[in-house]
C-alpha positions in Angstrom: 111.9 101.0 117.2 111.6 98.0 115.1 109.5 98.2 111.9 107.3 95.1 111.2 106.4 93.8 107.8 102.7 94.9 108.0 103.8 98.5 108.3 105.7 98.6 105.0 102.8 99.8 102.9 101.9 102.5 105.4 105.5 103.7 105.6 105.8 103.7 101.8 102.6 105.7 101.6 103.9 108.2 104.1 107.2 108.6 102.1 105.1 109.1 98.9 102.9 111.7 100.6 105.8 113.6 102.0 107.7 113.6 98.7 104.6 114.8 96.9 104.0 117.6 99.4 107.7 118.6 99.8 107.7 120.8 96.7 111.2 119.4 95.9 110.1 116.5 93.7 108.2 115.9 90.6 106.7 112.4 90.0 107.3 111.3 86.5 105.3 108.1 86.5 102.6 108.7 89.1 102.1 108.2 92.8 101.7 104.4 92.8 105.1 103.8 91.2 106.8 105.8 93.9 104.8 104.0 96.6 105.6 100.6 95.1 109.3 101.1 94.9 109.4 102.4 98.5 107.4 99.5 99.8 109.6 96.9 97.9 112.8 98.3 99.4 111.3 98.4 102.9 110.0 94.9 102.6 113.3 93.6 101.3 115.1 95.1 104.2 112.6 93.6 106.7 112.7 90.2 105.1 116.5 90.2 105.5 116.1 90.9 109.2 113.5 88.1 109.6 115.9 85.6 107.9 118.6 86.7 110.3 116.4 86.2 113.3 115.3 82.8 112.1 118.9 81.8 111.8 119.6 83.1 115.3 116.7 81.1 116.6 118.0 77.9 114.9 121.4 78.4 116.4 119.9 78.9 119.9 117.8 75.8 119.5 120.9 73.8 118.4 122.6 74.9 121.6 119.7 74.9 124.0 121.1 72.2 126.3 124.5 73.8 126.6 122.9 77.2 127.3 120.6 75.7 129.9 123.6 73.9 131.6 125.6 77.1 131.7 122.6 79.2 132.7 122.9 81.5 129.8 120.2 84.1 129.3 118.5 83.2 126.0 117.6 86.9 125.3 121.1 88.1 125.8 122.5 85.3 123.7 120.0 86.1 121.0 121.3 89.7 120.7 124.9 88.6 120.9 124.5 86.1 118.0 122.4 88.6 116.0 125.1 91.2 116.3 127.8 88.7 115.3 126.1 87.4 112.1 124.1 90.6 111.1 126.7 91.5 108.4 126.3 88.0 106.8 122.6 88.9 106.2 123.3 92.5 105.2 121.4 93.9 108.1 122.2 97.1 109.9 121.3 96.9 113.5 121.6 100.6 114.4 118.1 101.9 113.6 119.4 105.4 112.9 122.0 104.0 110.4 119.4 101.6 109.0 116.8 104.2 108.3 119.4 106.5 106.7 120.5 103.6 104.5 116.8 102.8 103.6 116.3 106.5 102.6 119.4 106.4 100.4 118.3 103.1 98.7 114.8 104.4 98.1 116.0 107.7 96.6 118.6 106.0 94.5 116.1 103.6 93.0 113.4 106.3 92.4 116.1 108.3 90.5 117.5 105.3 88.6 114.0 104.2 87.4 113.1 107.8 86.4 110.2 107.9 88.8 111.1 111.3 90.3 113.2 114.3 89.5 114.3 117.1 91.8 116.1 120.4 91.5 117.5 120.5 95.1 120.5 118.7 96.6 120.1 115.0 96.8 120.5 115.1 100.5 117.5 117.4 100.9 115.2 114.8 99.2 116.9 112.0 101.1 116.0 113.8 104.3 112.4 114.1 103.3 112.3 110.3 102.9 114.2 109.8 106.2 111.8 112.3 107.9 108.8 110.3 106.6 110.3 107.1 108.0 111.0 108.6 111.4 107.6 110.4 111.5 105.7 107.2 110.8 107.7 105.3 113.4 107.3 107.9 116.0 103.5 108.0 115.6 102.4 104.5 114.7 102.2 103.3 118.4 99.9 106.3 119.1 97.8 105.5 116.1 97.5 101.8 117.2 96.4 102.9 120.7 93.8 105.2 119.2 92.4 102.4 117.0 92.4 99.9 119.8 90.5 102.4 122.0 87.9 103.0 119.2 87.4 99.2 118.8 87.0 98.8 122.6 84.4 101.5 122.5 82.2 99.8 119.9 78.9 98.4 120.9 79.7 95.0 119.5 82.7 93.3 121.0 85.4 92.2 118.6 87.9 89.5 119.5 91.5 90.5 118.8 93.1 88.2 116.2 89.8 87.4 114.5 89.2 88.2 110.9 86.5 90.7 111.7 88.8 92.5 114.2 91.6 92.6 111.7 89.3 94.1 109.0 87.9 96.8 111.4 91.4 97.5 112.7 92.8 98.0 109.2 89.9 100.3 108.2 90.2 102.4 111.4 94.0 102.5 111.1 93.8 103.8 107.5 91.2 106.4 108.6 93.6 107.6 111.4 96.5 107.8 108.9 94.3 109.8 106.5 93.2 112.2 109.3 96.9 112.8 110.1 97.8 113.4 106.4 99.9 110.2 106.2 97.8 108.3 103.7 96.6 109.0 100.2 
C-alpha cells in the first residue's frame, strides 16, 4: 500500500507511541523530537517518490503521440518507466524493502541525534518502528471508512473536499487514532 504525504504525521505519531510503549527505549529529549524526526524522514521519502512520479508523467506526456500510435497502455508504461528510473531518485519500489529501509533510517537518526537510547539489540527497536509503520498502514483504510461513515451519519450534510468537511474529517480521524492508541 502506498503511503500519502498527509499520513506522515500520523505514522510518525504511531512510531513515537509504539517506541514509548515498547519498554525498550528511553526518550532523551522528549516525545516531540522523536515524532519530528520520524515525520521528516517519512516526508523526505514520500517527496522523492512524488518527484519520480512527476518525471514519469513528463516522459509520458513527451511521448504521448507515439504511445497512442502504438496503442501502448499508459498505466503499464507508467510502471515500466517508474521501475527503470527509480534508482535515479533513490526510491525503493518494493514496499516491504522500503518500509524496512525507512525504519533503519529513523532509528539511525534518532540514535545519532541522541534522541533515544536503548539496551536491547538494534534490530529489536528497528522492528518496533517497522511494526508501527505496518500497523498504521494496515489500519488506516479502516479508520478512513469509519470516519466517512460518521460524517455521512451527521445531521448536517458536509461536502467532501470542502474546508468544513476536511476539518471535521481531521478531527474525527484523530479521535479514532486516539481510540486505537495510535495518537498521543
